[in-house]
C-alpha positions as CSV (number, residue, x, y, z in Angstrom):
1,M,121.2,264.6,105.6
2,F,120.3,261.5,107.3
3,N,116.1,261.6,107.2
4,P,115.0,258.4,108.9
5,I,111.4,258.2,107.9
6,S,112.5,258.1,104.6
7,E,114.9,255.3,105.8
8,T,112.4,253.4,107.5
9,Q,110.5,253.5,103.9
10,T,112.7,252.5,102.3
11,V,113.6,249.3,104.8
12,E,109.9,247.9,104.4
13,H,109.4,248.9,100.6
14,H,112.0,246.5,99.9
15,R,110.9,244.1,102.9
16,R,107.3,243.9,101.1
17,E,108.6,243.1,97.9
18,L,110.7,240.0,99.3
19,L,107.9,239.0,100.5
20,R,105.8,239.3,97.1
21,Q,108.6,237.4,95.4
22,A,108.3,234.8,97.6
23,R,104.9,234.7,97.3
24,L,105.5,234.3,93.7
25,Q,107.9,231.5,93.6
26,R,105.6,229.9,95.6
27,L,102.9,230.2,93.6
28,A,104.9,229.4,90.4
29,T,106.4,225.9,91.8
30,E,102.7,225.2,93.2
31,I,101.1,225.6,89.2
32,Q,104.6,223.8,88.0
33,R,103.4,221.1,90.4
34,D,99.7,221.5,89.6
35,Q,100.5,221.1,86.0
36,A,102.1,217.6,86.0
37,K,99.0,216.5,88.4
38,L,96.6,217.7,85.8
39,H,98.6,216.1,83.0
40,E,98.1,212.6,84.5
41,R,93.8,213.5,85.5
42,F,94.0,213.9,81.6
43,L,95.5,210.9,80.6
44,A,93.9,209.4,82.6
45,M,90.4,210.5,81.6
46,V,91.7,209.8,77.8
47,G,92.5,206.6,78.5
48,D,88.7,205.8,80.2
49,L,86.9,207.4,77.4
50,M,89.0,204.9,75.3
51,V,88.1,202.0,77.4
52,S,84.3,203.1,77.4
53,G,84.2,203.2,73.7
54,G,85.9,200.4,73.5
55,S,83.7,198.9,75.6
56,R,80.5,200.0,73.5
57,L,81.4,199.0,70.2
58,K,82.2,195.4,71.9
59,Q,79.0,194.9,73.5
60,R,77.1,196.7,70.3
61,Y,79.1,193.9,67.9
62,Q,78.5,190.8,70.0
63,D,74.6,192.0,70.2
64,A,74.5,191.7,66.3
65,N,76.8,188.6,65.9
66,Q,73.7,186.8,68.2
67,S,71.3,187.6,66.6
68,L,72.8,186.7,63.1
69,S,74.0,183.8,64.8
70,T,70.4,183.4,66.5
71,P,68.5,180.5,64.0
72,I,65.2,181.5,62.5
73,I,62.1,179.7,63.8
74,Y,59.1,179.2,61.2
75,D,55.7,179.6,63.0
76,A,53.6,179.7,60.2
77,P,52.9,175.7,58.6
78,H,54.9,176.4,55.6
79,R,56.9,173.7,53.6
80,I,60.5,174.7,54.0
81,P,62.3,173.6,50.0
82,D,64.6,170.3,50.8
83,L,67.8,172.1,48.7
84,T,69.1,168.5,48.9
85,A,66.3,166.8,46.9
86,K,66.9,166.2,43.4
């Protein structure tokens, strides 16, 4: 025996299931697209960290080298021994 209410419910259930699958497919596509962007952002962040770390190291060692190459000035009236004299 044919039941129109049951048939309508079956069609409605099928329609909702198709919509749910389409929504899941859209989400899966969006996630894949976002993962590629996330990977690019991660690599950019790592690159920025490496550059900033290298800049800090460079500045640190330039400052250290400059302080070593600065001549020492004696203000006190000390006599500096002449090492070239015999």
